Structures are given as C-alpha cells and as structure tokens.
N, C-alpha and C positions, 0 to 999 in steps of 0.2 A: 361577707357573703359571696364576693366575687371569687375568692380563692377556692372555697369548697366546690363551687359550681365548675370552675376550670378543671379541678381534679376529677369531678364526676364525668366531665366530657372526655377527659384523657383516658379514663379506664376503658370505655368501649372501644376507643381507637386501638389501644394496646391489645385488647382481645381480638379485634378484627385482624390486626397485623399477625398475631400469633396463629390465628385460624388459617389465614391465607398461606403463611409460611409452612404450617403443617400439611396443608393441602398440596402445596407444590412439592414438598418432600415426598408425599405419598405418590404423587404422579410420577416423579423421577424414579422412585423405587419400583413402581409398577412397570414403567417402561424398561428399566434395567432388568427386571425379572423376566419380562416378556422376551427380551432380546437374548439374555444369557442363561436364564435359569429354567424357563419353561420349555415345554415340548411343542409350542405353537409355531415358533419361527426357527426351525432347524432344517438341515439338509435332508430331504426325503428322496431326492433323485438327482442324478448327474447325467446330463445328456451331451453326447458328442455329435457334432455335425461336420460335414465337409470331408470326411475321410473315405479314401478309396484304396490307397496303398497301405496305409497304416491301420491295423485292426483297432476298432474302438476300444477293445479290452486293453490294448497296449497304452492308449492315451489315458484311459481311466486309471491304470496302474501307476503310470508316471505322475499323473495329476495328484493322486493320493489325497482324495477328499473323503474322509470317513462320513458315512451316513450318521445323522443325528448331531452333527456338528452345528452349533448355533450359526445362523447365517451371517451374523455380524462379525464372526471370527474367521470367515472365509477370506483369505488374502489373495485377491485376484492377481496381483503383480507376481507373487511368488509362484502361483500355479502356472501362470503364463511362462515364466522363466523355465520351469521344469519341462513343460510340454514343448517349448521352443527348442529344447536341446535334442529332440528327436530329429534325426537326420532328414527325414522326408518332409518335415514340417517347415514351411517358409515363414508363416506367421500364425499367430493364435490370439484369440480374444476370449476372455472369460467374463461371462455376464451373469450377475445374480438376478434370477427371476423370482422375485418375492411372491409368496412367502416361503417357499420351501424347495426351489429348484435352482441348480447351477447349470448353465449351458456353456460348453466349451466349443467355440467356433474355430475350426481349423482350416487353414488354406495350405494345401500341399504343394510341394515343388512340382513343376512340370518338366518332363524330360524334353531336351531340345536337340541334343546330338548324341551320337554313340561313340564310345572310345574303346578300341580293342583292349581286352583285359589280358594281363600277362599269362594267366593260366587258361586262357580260352574264353570264348564268349565275348560279351560286350558290357561295359559299364555305361548306363544311361545317365547323362549329365545334364543339369539344368543350365540356364544362361549365366549363372553365377559360378559355374565350375564345380558345383556340389554333386556328388554321385547320388542319384536317386535310388537306383536299384541295378541289379545284374540280370542279364538275360542270356540265354544260350545262343540265340541268333539275332541279327540286327533287324529291328522293325523297318519295314520298307519306307515308312514315312520319315525316318530319321537318318540324315546323312552321317557319315563317319567324320569325326573331327580328327584331323591329322596333326600331330604335334610331337615334338621330341621330349616334352615335359611329361613326367609320370602323372598318372591320373590322380594320385594322392596329393599332388602339388598344384592341381588345376583350380582349387577353390580360391576364388578372388582374382583369378587371372583375367586381366582385361581383354586378352585375345579371345577368350571364349565368348564374352559378352558382345564383343565386336562382331564375331562370326555369326552369332545368333541374330543380332540386329540386322545384318546384311541379308541373311536368309529370309527374314520377314519383309525386306524391301524388294526382293527379286520379283520380277513379273510372275504372276500366277501360272503362266504357261511354262515357266522354267522351274518353279519352286519344287514341283513334284518329281522332277527328273534329276535332282542333285543327288549324287552318290557320296561326295566327300567335300569337305571344306577345310581350308588351312589359312593361316595368317602369317606367311613369311614376310619379315621386315615390315609388319604392320599393314600389309596389303592383303585384304581378304580375297582368296582365290577359290573358286568352286569348279568341280568337275561334274559333268553330266553323264547320264547313262550312255549317250552316244559317243562318249570319249572326248567331247568338246571341253576345252578349258576356258573359263572366263575369269579374268582378273578384274574384280570389281573395285578394289581399293578400299578407302575408308567409308564411313557411313554418310558422307556428304553428297549432295546432288543426286539423290536416288532417282528422281523423276527424269532428269536429263539423261542420266546413264541408261535408264531403261529405254528411252526413246532412241538413243544412239545405238544401243545394242540390237534393238529390233531391226533397225535399218541395216546394220552390218551383217546380221545373221542371214540376210538374203543371199550373201555371197557363199554360204555353205563352207566357211573356213573351219579350221580345227582349233583356232586360238583367237581369243578376243581380249583386248585390254582396253577397258573403258574407265580406268582409274582417273584419267585426265580426259574428260569427254572431248575437249577441243583438239586433242592430238591422239585420238583413238587409233589402236594398232590391231591389225589382223594378220594371221599367218595360216597358210594352207598346210 
C-alpha cells in the first residue's frame, strides 16, 4: 500500500516541476522577445548634449545608431570609441535612457593657446596640444604659444600642458595681458602687452612666485625672473 501511495505523491510533484519549468521558459522567451523582437524597447530617439564646436548632426552620423535598433543591442563602448575619434571631442559618454532613448554626452576640447598657422591665421590648441579649430585672427583672450615645433607635432607635447598650467596660475591682474607664452629649456616665459617679460619657470611654488612678482613689479622693470623665488632677478 505504501508504494502506490508514494507513486501518487510523486506524480503531482513532477507535474508541478514541469509546470514551473514551462512557466520559466515562457518568461525567458517573453523577455527575449521584448528585448530583441518587439517594437517596445527599440531606439526611437538619439540625443546629443554638450556640443558647441561640433554640429550635433556630425556626432549623430559618426555614432551611427539606426532608429528601431533594439536597445539591448546598442553597444555603448563602440559608439563612444567612434565619437571620441572626432578631433574636437575630449571625452564622451553614451547613456541608454530606457525604454527608447540614447543620450550622447559630449565634452568638447577647450582652446587654451593660439599657434600661428603656416598658411596664415591661427590654430587654436587645447592644453593637450590638440588643434581644436582654425581662425583668421587671434582671439584676444588667448596668448600665442611660441614654439619651434610644428603644430601637427604638438599633440601630447608636455610643454603645451606646462604653459597652460602656468597661465592659469598667473595672478588675475596679469593673466589678461599675456600676449605670448613659450617654454625654452622647460622654463615657462610669458610676455605682456606692455612688453614686459616674466620668466615663471615650472609649475611649482605658484603662490610664492606671485607674491614675489607683485613686489618686484613695483620697480617697473622690463624683465622679471621668478623661476627661483629666493634669487629673483629683474632687468630694466
């Protein structure tokens, strides 16, 4: 009597297991259909933010995200790599905004110095030596970066980064009057509208250098060297 009863108890358990197995398979199939096969979770819009230099249409063309692509198939890493190849783009992030939108967040490069172009005008370069764009005349807010290196070879040049770092460290009273900056032998040197030359040196000791320079400039000299604040030099 015990054996038939055990078999009777086992049959419902097998049916329950089969039922739950089929239910799970149905759920998985439904999710897969919703993600890949249906029109519910597909790309209906692509939005570009943060662009000023690069037209949004250019970013969209390079990103190449066809509408109605299933959201799950949108490869953010590949899209970022494509958009990042645009020269004016410093960084990019691709965000899936479920259920149907992709947002491309762009951070553009910022021009920091101007470099005379061989054919005339100026190439505006960011702190990493990357040419952002060309202009016919130098913007008054950007000093000229003086270098013997061709502009095409400035990308990744530490001298550019050092020059820009020093420009941001200069006292605000001087920053707007800088017309050119150079880095001979690793010593950042700026020239002002007034014709005054300031040898700032490297990026260390900015606060002390600014204090020493402020005192020395009371002498109205034409040349100041604060690269070593303890032995600052002036020339008339």
